[in-house]
C-alpha positions as CSV (number, residue, x, y, z in Angstrom):
1,M,-88.7,27.1,29.3
2,P,-85.2,26.6,30.7
3,H,-82.9,29.7,30.6
4,Q,-79.9,29.4,28.4
5,R,-76.6,29.4,30.0
6,V,-74.2,32.2,28.9
7,S,-71.5,31.9,26.3
8,S,-68.6,34.0,25.1
9,Q,-66.6,34.4,21.9
10,S,-63.1,33.0,21.8
11,R,-60.4,35.3,23.0
12,S,-56.7,35.2,23.1
13,T,-55.7,33.1,26.1
14,S,-52.3,34.8,26.6
15,R,-53.9,38.3,26.5
16,R,-56.5,37.2,29.0
17,L,-53.9,35.8,31.4
18,F,-51.8,38.9,31.0
19,L,-54.7,41.2,31.9
20,R,-55.6,39.0,34.9
21,E,-52.1,39.2,36.2
22,L,-52.0,43.0,35.5
23,A,-55.2,43.4,37.5
24,A,-53.9,41.2,40.3
25,A,-50.7,43.2,40.5
26,A,-52.7,46.4,40.8
27,L,-54.8,44.9,43.5
28,L,-51.8,43.8,45.5
29,A,-50.3,47.2,45.2
30,G,-53.6,49.0,46.0
31,T,-57.0,49.6,44.3
32,S,-56.0,53.1,43.3
33,N,-53.4,51.6,40.9
34,W,-56.0,49.8,38.9
35,V,-56.7,52.6,36.4
36,R,-53.1,53.5,36.2
37,A,-52.1,49.9,35.4
38,A,-54.8,49.8,32.8
39,H,-53.6,52.9,31.0
40,M,-50.0,51.6,31.1
41,A,-51.2,48.7,29.1
42,G,-52.8,51.0,26.6
43,M,-56.4,50.0,27.5
44,S,-59.3,52.4,27.1
45,M,-61.4,52.5,30.3
46,A,-64.3,54.4,28.7
47,A,-67.6,52.8,29.1
48,G,-68.8,51.3,25.8
49,S,-65.4,51.2,24.3
50,E,-65.5,48.4,21.7
51,S,-61.8,47.5,22.2
52,M,-61.8,47.4,26.0
53,G,-64.9,48.7,27.9
54,M,-65.3,47.7,31.5
55,G,-67.9,45.1,30.6
56,A,-65.4,43.4,28.2
57,M,-62.7,43.8,30.7
58,G,-64.8,42.1,33.3
59,S,-65.3,39.2,30.9
60,M,-61.7,38.9,30.0
61,L,-60.7,39.0,33.7
62,A,-63.1,36.4,34.8
63,T,-61.3,33.5,36.4
64,T,-63.7,30.9,34.9
65,P,-63.9,29.6,31.3
66,I,-67.4,29.8,30.0
67,L,-69.4,26.9,28.7
68,R,-70.1,26.9,24.9
69,H,-73.2,24.6,25.3
70,T,-76.3,24.3,27.4
71,P,-76.4,21.0,29.2
72,S,-79.8,19.4,28.8
73,F,-81.6,18.5,31.9
74,A,-81.6,14.7,32.1
75,G,-81.2,12.1,34.8
76,P,-82.7,12.0,38.2
77,L,-81.5,14.4,41.0
78,P,-79.3,12.3,43.3
79,I,-80.7,12.2,46.9
80,P,-78.0,11.7,49.6
81,P,-79.0,8.8,51.8
82,L,-80.7,9.6,55.0
83,Y,-78.5,8.2,57.8
84,A,-80.0,7.9,61.3
85,G,-77.1,6.0,62.8
86,N,-77.3,2.7,64.7
87,R,-77.5,1.7,68.3
88,A,-74.1,0.7,69.6
89,A,-73.7,-2.0,72.3
90,D,-73.8,0.8,75.1
91,G,-77.1,2.1,73.7
92,V,-75.6,5.3,72.2
93,R,-76.7,6.2,68.7
94,E,-73.6,5.9,66.6
95,Y,-72.8,7.2,63.1
96,R,-69.8,5.9,61.1
97,L,-68.3,8.1,58.2
98,A,-65.4,7.0,56.1
99,I,-63.6,9.6,54.0
100,A,-62.2,8.0,50.9
101,A,-61.4,8.6,47.3
102,G,-63.8,7.5,44.6
103,Q,-65.1,8.4,41.1
104,A,-68.4,10.2,40.4
105,Q,-70.4,10.7,37.2
106,L,-70.9,14.5,37.4
107,S,-72.8,14.9,34.1
108,A,-74.2,12.8,31.2
109,G,-71.5,12.1,28.7
110,L,-68.6,12.7,31.0
111,A,-66.0,10.2,32.0
112,P,-66.1,9.3,35.7
113,T,-64.4,12.1,37.7
114,P,-62.0,11.3,40.6
115,T,-63.5,12.8,43.8
116,W,-63.6,12.4,47.5
117,G,-66.6,11.6,49.6
118,Y,-68.0,10.4,52.9
119,R,-69.5,6.8,52.6
120,G,-69.6,7.2,48.9
121,A,-67.8,8.7,45.8
122,I,-68.9,12.3,46.4
123,L,-70.6,14.2,49.2
124,G,-72.0,12.3,52.2
125,P,-75.2,11.1,53.7
126,S,-77.7,13.4,55.3
127,L,-77.2,12.8,59.0
128,R,-80.5,12.8,61.0
129,I,-79.6,14.1,64.4
130,P,-82.2,13.8,67.3
131,R,-82.2,16.8,69.6
132,G,-81.3,16.0,73.3
133,E,-80.0,12.5,72.6
134,P,-76.4,11.5,73.2
135,I,-74.6,10.6,69.9
136,R,-71.3,9.3,68.7
137,I,-69.8,10.0,65.3
138,L,-66.7,8.0,64.2
139,V,-64.9,9.6,61.2
140,H,-62.3,7.4,59.5
141,N,-59.7,9.1,57.2
142,G,-59.0,6.8,54.3
143,L,-57.1,9.6,52.4
144,D,-53.3,9.9,52.0
145,Q,-53.3,13.3,53.9
146,S,-54.8,14.7,57.1
147,T,-58.1,16.4,57.2
148,T,-60.9,17.3,59.7
149,T,-64.7,17.2,59.8
150,H,-66.4,20.3,61.1
151,W,-70.1,20.2,62.2
152,H,-71.0,23.5,60.7
153,G,-73.6,25.3,62.8
154,A,-73.7,22.7,65.6
155,H,-73.6,23.9,69.2
156,V,-70.8,21.5,70.4
157,P,-67.6,22.0,72.6
158,G,-64.5,23.1,70.8
159,D,-62.8,19.8,71.1
160,M,-65.9,18.3,69.2
161,D,-66.2,21.0,66.7
162,G,-63.8,19.6,64.1
163,G,-61.8,22.8,63.6
164,P,-58.2,22.9,62.2
165,Q,-56.8,21.7,65.5
166,S,-58.7,18.4,65.2
167,L,-56.6,16.9,62.3
168,I,-57.4,13.2,61.5
169,A,-54.2,11.6,60.3
170,P,-54.3,9.2,57.3
171,G,-55.6,5.8,58.4
172,R,-56.9,7.2,61.8
173,T,-60.4,7.6,63.2
174,W,-61.7,10.6,65.2
175,H,-64.3,9.9,67.8
176,Y,-66.9,12.7,68.3
177,H,-69.4,12.4,71.2
178,Y,-71.8,15.0,72.3
179,T,-75.6,15.9,72.7
180,I,-77.2,18.4,70.4
181,D,-79.5,20.8,72.2
182,Q,-80.7,23.4,69.7
183,P,-83.7,24.0,67.5
184,E,-84.5,21.9,64.4
185,A,-82.4,23.1,61.5
186,T,-80.5,22.2,58.3
187,L,-76.9,22.3,59.2
188,W,-74.0,20.7,57.3
189,Y,-70.5,19.1,57.8
190,H,-67.3,19.6,55.8
191,P,-63.5,19.5,56.3
192,H,-61.8,22.4,58.0
193,P,-57.9,21.9,57.8
194,N,-56.0,25.1,58.1
195,G,-55.0,26.4,54.6
196,R,-56.7,23.4,52.8
197,T,-60.4,23.8,53.5
198,G,-61.0,25.1,50.0
199,P,-59.5,22.1,48.1
200,H,-61.0,19.5,50.4
201,V,-64.5,20.8,50.1
202,Y,-64.0,21.2,46.4
203,A,-62.8,17.6,46.1
204,G,-66.4,16.6,47.2
205,L,-66.4,16.4,51.0
206,A,-69.7,17.8,52.4
207,G,-73.0,16.6,53.7
208,L,-76.1,17.8,55.4
209,Y,-76.6,17.5,59.2
210,L,-80.3,17.6,60.0
211,V,-81.2,18.5,63.6
212,Q,-84.7,17.2,64.4
213,D,-87.0,17.8,67.4
214,G,-90.4,17.1,66.0
215,S,-91.2,20.6,64.9
216,A,-91.7,19.7,61.2
217,E,-94.3,17.1,62.1
218,R,-96.2,19.4,64.5
219,L,-96.3,22.1,61.8
220,G,-97.4,19.7,59.1
221,L,-94.5,20.5,56.8
222,P,-93.6,18.2,53.9
223,Q,-91.5,15.4,55.4
224,H,-91.1,12.6,52.9
225,Y,-87.3,12.8,52.5
226,G,-86.3,12.8,48.9
227,I,-89.8,13.2,47.7
228,D,-91.4,16.4,49.0
229,D,-88.6,17.2,51.5
230,V,-85.6,17.5,49.3
231,P,-81.9,18.4,49.9
232,V,-80.5,20.8,47.3
233,I,-76.7,21.2,47.7
234,V,-75.5,23.6,45.0
235,Q,-71.8,23.7,44.0
236,D,-69.8,24.9,41.0
237,R,-66.8,23.0,39.6
238,L,-64.2,23.3,36.8
239,L,-63.1,20.2,34.8
240,D,-60.2,19.7,32.5
241,A,-60.3,17.9,29.1
242,H,-60.1,14.6,30.9
243,D,-63.1,15.4,33.1
244,R,-60.9,15.8,36.2
245,L,-61.4,18.5,38.8
246,V,-59.3,21.6,38.3
247,Y,-58.7,23.7,41.4
248,M,-57.2,27.3,41.3
249,P,-55.6,27.0,37.9
250,Q,-54.8,30.7,37.9
251,V,-53.4,32.9,40.7
252,M,-56.4,35.2,40.7
253,D,-58.5,32.3,41.8
254,V,-57.3,33.1,45.2
255,M,-60.0,35.7,45.1
256,G,-62.5,32.9,45.1
257,M,-62.6,29.7,43.1
258,K,-65.4,29.5,40.7
259,G,-66.4,26.8,38.1
260,N,-68.4,26.6,35.0
261,R,-70.4,23.4,35.8
262,F,-73.1,23.6,38.4
263,L,-73.8,20.5,40.4
264,V,-76.8,19.8,42.5
265,N,-76.2,17.0,45.0
266,G,-73.1,16.2,42.9
267,R,-74.9,16.1,39.5
268,E,-75.1,18.6,36.6
269,S,-78.5,19.6,35.3
270,P,-80.5,17.0,37.2
271,V,-84.3,16.5,37.2
272,L,-86.4,16.3,40.3
273,E,-89.7,14.3,39.9
274,A,-92.0,15.9,42.5
275,P,-95.6,15.3,43.5
276,A,-98.2,18.0,43.0
277,G,-98.3,19.5,46.5
278,W,-96.1,21.6,48.7
279,L,-92.4,21.0,48.0
280,R,-89.9,21.7,50.7
281,L,-86.3,22.4,49.4
282,R,-83.4,22.6,51.8
283,L,-81.0,24.9,50.0
284,L,-77.3,24.9,50.8
285,N,-74.9,27.1,48.9
286,G,-72.0,24.6,49.2
287,S,-69.8,26.5,46.7
288,N,-66.3,27.7,47.7
289,A,-66.9,31.3,46.6
290,R,-69.9,31.8,44.3
291,L,-73.2,33.4,45.4
292,Y,-76.6,32.3,44.1
293,N,-79.7,34.5,43.8
294,F,-82.2,31.7,43.9
295,A,-85.4,32.1,41.9
296,L,-88.0,30.0,40.1
297,S,-88.9,30.2,36.4
298,G,-91.8,32.5,35.6
299,D,-90.9,34.6,38.7
300,R,-93.0,32.2,40.7
301,T,-93.4,33.0,44.4
302,F,-91.9,30.7,47.0
303,Y,-91.9,30.9,50.8
304,Q,-88.9,30.9,53.0
305,I,-89.5,29.1,56.2
306,A,-86.0,28.7,57.8
307,T,-82.6,30.3,57.9
308,D,-79.3,28.7,58.6
309,A,-80.1,27.5,62.2
310,G,-83.8,27.2,62.5
311,F,-87.3,28.2,61.5
312,L,-88.4,31.8,61.0
313,E,-91.3,33.0,63.1
314,A,-93.6,33.0,60.0
315,P,-93.1,32.2,56.2
316,V,-91.8,35.0,54.0
317,A,-93.0,35.2,50.5
318,L,-90.1,35.9,48.0
319,Q,-89.2,35.7,44.4
320,R,-85.4,36.0,44.9
321,L,-83.2,34.7,47.8
322,L,-79.5,35.5,47.8
323,L,-77.4,32.9,49.5
324,A,-73.6,33.3,50.0
325,P,-71.3,30.3,50.5
326,A,-72.3,28.1,53.5
327,E,-75.7,29.9,53.9
328,R,-78.7,27.7,54.1
329,A,-82.4,28.3,53.7
330,E,-85.6,26.1,53.6
331,I,-88.2,27.1,51.2
332,L,-91.7,25.9,50.3
333,V,-92.9,25.8,46.6
334,D,-96.6,25.4,45.8
335,L,-96.9,22.7,43.2
336,R,-100.5,21.8,44.0
337,H,-102.0,22.8,40.7
338,L,-99.0,22.0,38.4
339,D,-99.4,18.3,37.7
340,G,-97.8,17.7,34.3
341,K,-95.9,21.0,34.3
342,R,-92.2,21.8,34.5
343,L,-90.3,24.6,36.2
344,W,-86.7,25.4,37.0
345,L,-84.7,26.5,40.0
346,R,-82.3,29.0,38.8
347,S,-79.8,31.8,39.9
348,D,-80.7,35.4,38.8
349,S,-77.1,36.3,39.6
350,A,-77.0,39.4,37.3
351,A,-79.5,41.2,39.4
352,V,-77.2,41.2,42.4
353,V,-73.7,39.9,42.1
354,P,-71.8,42.4,39.9
355,S,-72.6,45.2,42.3
356,L,-71.0,43.4,45.2
357,S,-67.5,44.4,44.2
358,T,-65.7,47.4,42.8
359,M,-63.2,45.1,40.8
360,P,-64.3,43.5,37.6
361,M,-62.3,40.4,38.0
362,D,-64.4,39.4,41.1
363,S,-67.3,38.4,38.8
364,D,-67.4,36.2,35.8
365,A,-70.0,35.8,33.0
366,Y,-72.2,33.6,35.2
367,D,-72.3,36.2,37.9
368,R,-73.6,38.6,35.2
369,S,-76.3,36.3,33.9
370,V,-79.3,34.1,34.7
371,F,-78.7,30.3,34.6
372,D,-80.7,27.2,35.5
373,L,-79.7,24.7,38.2
374,L,-82.5,22.2,38.6
375,E,-85.5,21.1,36.6
376,I,-88.6,20.2,38.5
377,R,-91.2,17.9,36.8
378,V,-94.5,17.8,38.6
379,G,-96.4,14.5,38.8
380,P,-99.6,13.4,40.5
381,A,-100.3,14.4,44.1
382,R,-99.7,11.9,46.9
383,A,-101.2,11.8,50.3
384,P,-100.6,13.0,52.9
385,G,-99.1,16.2,51.5
386,G,-97.6,19.1,53.5
387,R,-99.0,22.5,54.1
388,L,-97.8,26.1,54.5
389,P,-98.2,27.1,58.2
390,E,-99.1,30.7,59.2
391,H,-96.8,30.5,62.2
392,L,-93.6,28.5,62.4
393,A,-91.7,29.3,65.7
394,T,-91.5,31.7,68.6
395,L,-88.0,33.1,68.7
396,A,-87.0,34.0,72.2
397,N,-85.2,37.3,72.9
398,L,-81.5,37.1,73.6
399,P,-80.3,37.9,77.2
400,E,-78.9,41.3,78.0
401,I,-75.7,42.2,76.1
402,Q,-72.7,42.0,78.4
403,R,-70.0,43.0,76.0
404,E,-69.4,44.4,72.6
405,R,-66.6,43.5,70.1
406,H,-65.6,45.1,66.9
407,F,-64.2,43.4,63.8
408,S,-63.1,44.8,60.4
409,L,-62.5,42.8,57.3
410,Q,-59.7,43.7,55.0
411,G,-59.2,42.4,51.4
412,M,-56.3,41.5,49.3
413,M,-54.3,44.8,49.6
414,G,-50.6,45.3,50.0
415,G,-48.2,42.7,51.5
416,M,-46.9,39.8,49.5
417,G,-43.4,40.9,48.9
418,G,-44.3,44.5,48.7
419,G,-47.3,44.1,46.5
420,G,-47.6,44.8,42.8
421,M,-45.6,42.6,40.4
422,A,-43.5,41.3,43.3
423,G,-46.6,40.1,45.0
424,M,-47.7,38.5,41.8
425,A,-44.4,36.7,41.6
426,A,-44.9,35.4,45.2
427,L,-48.4,34.2,44.3
428,R,-47.1,32.4,41.1
429,K,-44.4,30.7,43.2
430,A,-46.9,29.5,45.8
431,A,-49.2,28.1,43.0
432,A,-46.3,26.4,41.3
433,M,-45.3,24.7,44.6
434,A,-48.8,23.6,45.4
435,P,-48.9,19.8,45.9
436,R,-51.0,17.8,43.4
437,N,-52.3,15.2,45.8
438,G,-56.0,15.8,45.4
439,P,-58.4,13.5,43.5
440,G,-57.0,12.8,40.0
441,S,-53.8,14.8,40.9
442,M,-55.9,17.9,41.6
443,S,-53.8,20.8,42.8
444,M,-54.3,22.0,46.4
445,G,-54.0,25.6,45.2
446,I,-52.8,28.5,47.2
447,G,-53.2,28.4,51.0
448,N,-51.6,29.8,54.2
449,L,-50.7,33.2,52.7
450,P,-51.6,36.4,54.6
451,L,-53.7,37.9,51.8
452,F,-56.9,38.6,53.7
453,T,-57.2,39.8,57.3
454,I,-59.6,40.5,60.1
455,N,-58.7,43.5,62.3
456,H,-55.5,43.7,60.2
457,Q,-54.3,40.3,61.4
458,A,-54.0,37.1,59.3
459,M,-54.8,33.8,60.8
460,D,-52.0,32.3,63.1
461,M,-52.7,28.9,64.6
462,R,-50.4,29.9,67.5
463,R,-52.5,33.0,68.4
464,I,-55.7,33.1,70.4
465,D,-57.3,36.4,69.4
466,F,-59.6,36.8,72.5
467,S,-61.4,34.9,75.2
468,T,-65.1,35.1,76.3
469,T,-67.0,33.7,79.2
470,L,-69.3,30.6,79.1
471,G,-72.9,31.7,79.2
472,S,-72.2,35.3,78.3
473,T,-74.1,37.3,75.6
474,E,-72.2,39.6,73.2
475,L,-72.8,42.0,70.4
476,W,-70.4,41.8,67.5
477,E,-70.1,44.6,65.0
478,V,-68.5,43.5,61.8
479,V,-67.5,46.1,59.2
480,N,-66.4,45.2,55.7
481,R,-63.5,47.5,54.7
482,A,-62.7,45.4,51.6
483,H,-63.5,46.1,48.0
484,M,-65.8,43.1,47.7
485,A,-68.5,41.4,49.8
486,H,-67.3,38.8,52.4
487,T,-69.1,36.3,54.5
488,F,-68.7,35.9,58.3
489,H,-69.2,32.6,60.2
490,V,-68.8,32.0,63.9
491,H,-68.2,28.5,65.3
492,G,-70.1,27.0,68.3
493,V,-73.1,29.4,68.3
494,S,-76.0,30.7,66.3
495,F,-76.6,34.5,66.2
496,R,-79.3,36.9,65.4
497,I,-78.7,39.9,63.0
498,Q,-79.5,43.0,65.0
499,S,-79.0,45.5,62.2
500,R,-77.5,46.2,58.8
501,D,-76.0,49.7,58.6
502,G,-78.3,50.7,61.5
503,R,-81.4,49.3,59.9
504,E,-83.5,46.3,60.9
505,P,-82.6,43.2,58.9
506,P,-85.2,42.1,56.2
507,P,-87.8,39.5,57.3
508,W,-86.0,36.6,55.7
509,E,-82.9,37.2,57.9
510,R,-84.6,37.5,61.3
511,G,-84.1,33.9,62.3
512,W,-81.1,32.2,63.8
513,K,-78.1,32.2,61.6
514,D,-74.4,31.2,61.7
515,V,-73.2,32.8,58.4
516,V,-73.9,36.3,57.2
517,L,-73.1,38.1,53.9
518,I,-71.5,41.5,54.5
519,R,-71.4,43.9,51.5
520,R,-68.5,46.2,50.9
521,G,-68.6,49.2,53.3
522,E,-71.5,47.6,55.3
523,S,-71.7,47.3,59.1
524,V,-73.6,44.4,60.5
525,R,-74.3,43.9,64.2
526,L,-74.7,40.3,65.5
527,A,-75.9,39.1,69.0
528,M,-75.1,35.7,70.3
529,T,-74.8,33.7,73.6
530,F,-71.9,31.3,74.2
531,T,-73.2,28.0,75.6
532,Q,-70.3,25.7,74.7
533,P,-66.8,25.7,76.1
534,A,-63.6,26.0,73.9
535,S,-60.1,25.6,75.3
536,K,-56.8,27.0,73.9
537,A,-56.1,23.5,72.6
538,F,-59.4,23.5,70.6
539,P,-60.6,27.1,70.2
540,F,-63.5,28.2,68.1
541,M,-63.0,30.0,64.8
542,Y,-64.6,33.1,63.2
543,H,-63.9,33.6,59.5
544,C,-65.0,34.4,56.1
545,H,-66.6,31.4,54.4
546,M,-65.4,32.2,51.0
547,L,-63.0,29.3,51.4
548,E,-60.0,30.7,49.5
549,H,-60.2,33.8,51.8
550,E,-60.4,31.6,54.9
551,D,-57.4,29.6,53.7
552,N,-55.3,32.7,53.1
553,G,-55.7,34.6,56.4
554,M,-59.3,35.7,56.9
555,M,-59.8,33.7,60.1
556,G,-59.3,34.1,63.9
557,Q,-59.6,32.1,67.0
558,F,-61.3,32.5,70.4
559,T,-61.8,30.5,73.6
560,V,-64.9,30.2,75.7
561,V,-64.0,29.6,79.4
562,R,-65.9,29.3,82.7
563,S,-65.9,32.5,84.8
């Protein structure tokens, strides 16, 4: 049976907003002030207090209103079109993407919601990218503001990466041309304008980028796209009373925008009709800030076969898989004997998410619950079906490490006009001044404030943080000094996790990756080889992929130059 979504009793809106702002002020002034601020407001901090225990406080501080109903699963799962490009006159495979405004039906019974999309109202096609073949991608910007398109996880030069320096002005077209030479993988693409990545992705701009080299065919994996090889892009969104997107309605959403409607491929509570056989799901956490602890109903076992940037060496049997924003995984689900049955893909968030932060406002009621995302209805088998291979890939060892670098992540502490209530005033002013030029007059939220830092420095487009050498291999140690978990993404490369707090990573994290979740207090060591150049004009980025953190300082820049 499907798992019921959470609900909460009605509470005073003014009191809830006051508590959020009080908590935010304490956070800006320093974590140690949290308890003192709470007592100043006359709140009991004792566990189990009926008036204001920590559990109740967490609910009251949640940035997301909670649904009072359980959407029924109905309507087919939308499948983004598979786009292999077309041969241009010069023989090069060419892809054309047009960014434009549209309207999308996000859920049954809702009015059409204004959105942005690539070649459609929301999201974009799944690009089929052949390894080793020159390609050209033309991206036309039909919006009334500048944006970029970043090929997340692709090994391309800095001037082809689509970072914040590669702004596409309204009415203009950006020409990307390169050759992909990296293992088969489920990558993705999305906007990356400095200070506005969060709202642009939230508006609907994202799509899959499928690098193919024939590995899936050789392994006998399911490969009927949209039937037994299915993209699953999971995102959360918040809508107003007129079914329009709402972005960062409260200043505390700067900690990470979360919604109360869960979309899969742009649709709430969809149904996937799948044949009885092996089902390959390409999971992408496309949310701005929410984590999902993916599971199947009945605690059914599934098998992870790939990480962000390629296949694992062998399948890993799992019952839970935690994916942070921008992380991807491919899993196989055994439906061979389930003809006529139903099961649900869900998030067992309560088992993991609340422990990732010391601050109650960082999690909402969904983070403390179990909720369903996708219903799978199993039909008759079809031939030929896929299989579960015993061996997937041989992962070569990295070359000898030539240099080590150290990074520390700092959270929303101090700064902002001295912190405390003065900091809150600055945040409120920034929110009030935010332009409302998103789809359906959606706010662009808060961006370009120095709230989060790496090595105690906030993002500055004018500053190159360091330079490395083309062909070099480096070990990066990233330590999370913040009160909450953060992600870490590096442009232009894939990396291998060497250790977590000195211990070998779990089997499901031993493949090639480009995003890693780093828990509070945790130290993660990453090894990578730089094979693509990046100049000062078009440097690579490293940043947190919780988009509101990236937009507000938690990002840096580096170049890759020839020796």
